N, C-alpha and C positions, 0 to 999 in steps of 0.2 A: 748706383752701387755696382761695382765691377763684379763680373761672374767669378765664381770660385775657380781656383787654379786648376782643379781636376777636370773642369768642363772645357777650359780653353784648349784649342788645338785639335782635339779629337773626342767624339762622343763615346769612344771605346776606352777612354782612360779610366784608371782605377780610382775610386773615391778615397778620401782620407780615412784614417782609422775610426774617427767619430761617426762615420757613415757605414759601419761594418755590416749593418742590416741589409745594405744593397749588395746583392749577390752578383748581379750582372746589369750592364747598361743596355743590353740588347732587348728590344721590345718583344720580339717573338718568344725568347727564352723566358722572360719575366711573365708574359701572358700564359705560357704553358705551365709554369710553376703555379700560378694562381688557379688555373683551371684544374690542375692535378690535385691541389689541396682542397678545393671545393668538392671535387668528385669523391675524394677520400672521406670527407665529412659526411657527404650524402650517403655513401655506401655504409658507413658505420651506423648512421641513424637507421638506415633500412634494415641492417642486420639486427639491431637492438629491437626494432618493432617486431621482427619475425620471432625473436626469442621470448616475447612477452607471454604467450600462452603457456609456456613451461614453468612459470613462476606463480606461486599462490599469492604472494604479496608484492606490492609495488616497490617496497624498500629494497629487498634483495635483487629485484630486477634492475633497479637503477645502479646498485652497487656492482652488479655484474657488468653493466656497461662501462663503469669506471675501470673495472679490472681488465676487461678486454682492451680498452684503450691503452692501459699501462703495459700490458703484455706486447701490444703491437708497437709501442713507442721505442725510442732509441736509448732508453736509460741503460747504462752499462751493466748494472747488476740488479737482478730482480729478486727481491725478498719482500717480506711483509712491510718493512719500513719504507723501502724505496717506492713500492707500489702505493702505499698510503700517502707518501709525499706527492707523488704524481697525481693521485686522485683528489688531493686537497684535504685529506683526513689528518687529524692530529696523531693518531695511533693506528696500528694495523688491526684493531679489534673488529672493525666492520668487514674487512676482507677475510679475516680468519673465520668469522661467523658464517660468511657466505660459503666458504669452502668446507666447513666442518659441521654446521648445525642447521643452516637455512634449508627450507623446504623448496626444492625445485627438481624437475625431472631432467636428470643428466643425460639420459638416452635421447629424449626429445630435443634437448639443446644440441647434442652432437649431430643429430639428423639435420637440424636446421643449418648448422654451420657447414655440414657436408654438402647439402644441396646448394647453399649459397656460394661456396667456393667452386664447386664444379660448374655451376651456371656462369660464374664470372670468368673462369678460364676458357670455357667454350665460347662465350661471347667475345672475349679478347682475341681468340684464334680466328673467329669469323671476321671481325672488324679489321684485323690486321691485313687481311687479304692474302695470307700465306696459303700454300698448298696444305692439304689436310695432313697434319702430323699424327704420329702415333699417340694413342691414349693408353697409358700404362698405369697399373696399380703396383706399387713397390711395397713389399712387406719386409719389415725388419723390427727387431726389438731394440729398445733403448734402455741402457742401464743408468741408475742414479745412486750415488753413494749415500748411505745413511749411517749415522753413528749409533743410534739407539736400537732397541729391540721391540718397540711398540708399534711401529708403522706397519700397515697391512702389507704382507708379502715380503717383509725384509728378512734376509738370511745371508749367510756367506755363500757367494756364488760368483761365477765369472761375470765381470762387468767390462764391456767394451770401452767405456769411458776412461778406465784406468788401466786396461790391458792386463788385468790379473784378477785372481779371486779376492773379493773384498765384501764387506758388509753393505748390502744395498738391495734395491728392487729392480725388476725388469718389467717393462711394459711393451706389448706388441703394438706397433703402429702400422697404418697403411697410408701411403701418400698417393695422391692422384697427380699424374704427370702428363702435361700436354706438350709434346715435342715442339720446341721453338717458341713456346708461349710462357709457361710457368709451371708451378707445382704447389701443392698444398696438402696438409694432413687432413684426412677425411674420416679417421676412426682410430680408436685405441681401446685396448683391454689390458688390465694389469694381470700378470701371471702370479697366481697364489700357490705356493708349495703345498703338496699334499699333507705334509706334517702339520701345517697350521690348521687345515680343515679337520684333521683327526684329533686335535687337541681342543677340547671345549673351552678351556681357560684362555688360551691364546685367541681363539675365535671371538670370544666375548670382548677381550681387551682391544682387539683390532677392529671391532665392529663388523665382523663377517656375518652375513645373514645365515639363519638356519637353513639347512638343505642345499647350501651352495656346493656344487659338485666340482671335483678337480678337472681342470681343462689343460691340456698340453698347449704349447705355443702354436702348434699347427691347428689345433681345434679353435683356439682364440682367433686365429686368422680367418677361419671359416665363419665364425660369428660376425666378424667385422665385414667380410665380403658379402655375407647374406644380407646385412642391413643396407649395404651399398647397392646391391642388385635390386633389393626391394624398392629403392628410390629411383630405379630406372637407369642406373649407371651403366654405360656401354664401354667396354674395354677391348683393346686389341690384344693385349697380353696382361697376364699377372706374373710378376717375377719375384723371386726371393732367393735366399741363400740356402745352404745345406740343411739348416734346421727345418726348413719348410719343404725342401725337396725330399727329405727322408720321411715325411708324413704321408703315408699311403692314403689316409682318409681325406687329406686336402687335395691330393691329385685326383682321387676318384670323384670328389665333389665338383671340381672344375670340369672334369670330363663329362659328368652327367649333365652339366649346363652347356656343354659344347663350347667351353671357354678356353681359348688358347693360353698356354702358359709356358714359361721358361724358368725352370727351377734347378738349382745346382744340386747335385747328388754326390755321395761319397764314392771313392774309387772301388768299393766293394759292391756297388749297385749292380744287380744282375741284368743282363741284356739278352734278348733272343734275336739273333740276326737272321736274315733270309737263309733258308735251307735248314732251319732248326738249330743252328749253332748257338750254343750258350756260352757267353763270356761275361766277365766283369768289365766295368768301364775302364779300369786300368789296363786290362788285357787288350781291349779293343783299341785304346789309344796307342798302345805300344805297337800294334800291328800297322797302324797308319803312319808311324813316326818316320819311316824311311821311304814312304811312297810320295810321288809327286802329286800336284793338284792342290796343295795348301794355298789359301788366299791370304794375302797380306792386307790387314785392315787395322785402322787405328781404334783403340778402345777408349778414345777421348783424350783430352789434354791433362797433363799433370804439371808438377812444378818445373819439370825439365822439357816440357813440350809434349808432342803427341806420343802416346804409348802404343807402339806398333807391335802386333803379334801376328802369328800365322794361325789361320782358322780352318777347321775341317768340319764337314757336315756329313754325318753317317746315318744311313737309313737302317731301320730295324725290320723285324718280321711284321710289325704293325704299320699300316700305312699312315697312322696318325702320330706315331712316335718317332723321334729322331734324337740323335746325340750330337751335340755341338762341343767341339774340343778346341782349346786354345793352347798354342805352343809358344814358348819363349824363343825369340829370334836369336839371342846371343848364346844362351846355354843349351838350347834345344830341349829343355826340360818340359815335361808334360805334367804340370802340377795337378794335384787332385781337385782343388777347389774350383778351377774354371771349367770343369766338366758339367754340362747341363743336360737335363732331360727335357725335351721339348715336345709339345703336342700342338697340332694345328698345322696342316700341310700348307705350303705356300700356294696362294691363289693368284697366279699370274707370274710375270717376270720378276717381281720383287719378293724377296724373302726377308721380312723384318727380323732383326736379331736384338733381343733384349736380354741384358745380363744384370743381375743384382750385384750390389757392391760386395767387395771381398773383405776378409778379416783385417783387423787392425785399423779400420777407419775411425775417425773421431765420432763420438757419440751423437746420435740424433741425426745422422746424415744417411741419405740414400743416394746411391749412384746408379743410374739407369742408362745403359748404353744402347743406342738404337742405330742400326746400320742396314743398308739395303744391298742385296746380292744382285746388283746390276753392274754398272761400269766399275773396273778395278779402282778408279780414282775416288769412288764414293767413300765418304768418311762418316764416322759415327757421330752421333749427337749425344753429348753428355749433359746430364741434369743432376743437380744436387739440391737437396732441400734440407734446411736447418730447422730443427725443432726449437722454437723460440719460447722462452719462459718455462721450459720443462725442468731444467737442471737446478733452478732455485725454488722448486715446488715445495710448498709448506703443508701440503695435504697429508693427513695421517690415516684417516679411517677409510674403509672400503667404500662406503656410500658416496664419497666424494670422487671416486675414480670411475664412476659410471657402471658399477656392478649391478647384478640383478636385484640386489637388495636396496637400491636407491629409493629414497622417499619419493612419493608422487608429487 
């Protein structure tokens, strides 16, 4: 029997359409794909076993495994029906019960996932043989549009996913980023408006627990970081946008732990310069605008290539605090958003620069820019992480968002 036509002549020829399952004829690539698939299955099984103590019954635990696999899959749209189809269920009832009524410890599950993700990223960084990259915690909130009025935390507010005020919820997330390796979400807390907590009827409908205190987004970030630090997470920097840079409590919390941070601050943020001179960030930036010494660095790559800016590093009366200013090269503008309040003095010839993402970015993304103050040719390292499965979330009650009132 003669050999098939696609085999004759070259082993690298493409197979016919009826052999579409053959992705490559190169042995090494095929072996790597098989090894990667086997490793993924083994890691999913390992994670599922670690989650077992957080569930009171076996049924919800197994359904949680199906749910995790569906969220991690490549299905284009995630909702109750598509997740049920991926899990092999006839209807989304089992998934909805898992997220709304089943008894399981949401905070314990979040801790397991956090430790699992951090350990995996750290191991990947070690086995890759790269130089030690920065370990960064990126804080940001993610908005999600909601049409009704019964979901916990829903109200008309600014949502970054639509770029305007709309009906929806906001959740504070923290991502763990390993430079040159990867990134993963390691914690979340939903922001609940004070008006919902003060209204007993709304609290009961939304499933809010009695005694739940109002927490700002900065305070929610503290709660997430406290859990991460309790797990032994070591970070080079914590970064966030103006929402978190304006939170005095968050900055003081990080300084008490001697944790370096880079947080954006508003133009009205007061500074005390050497000699006791008091200026706002805007005034300090204006003084430096015409002076030499600005360094040209890339803030990562965008749709049109590298985004080059001029950067200035300004000391203050405190040896621990500095001001990082970014200037637009074409217009010379000193926008308010890219001004950062930094703590943690450089320890050697390298000064890491970490900047949180700016306004107008798509929902669920974090942009962490890392650069070194060494040779002028040094470039920044940009990392993005996408929140998967968040925007089709079907959860309605507070207990399913990992709040203090979660069932044990």
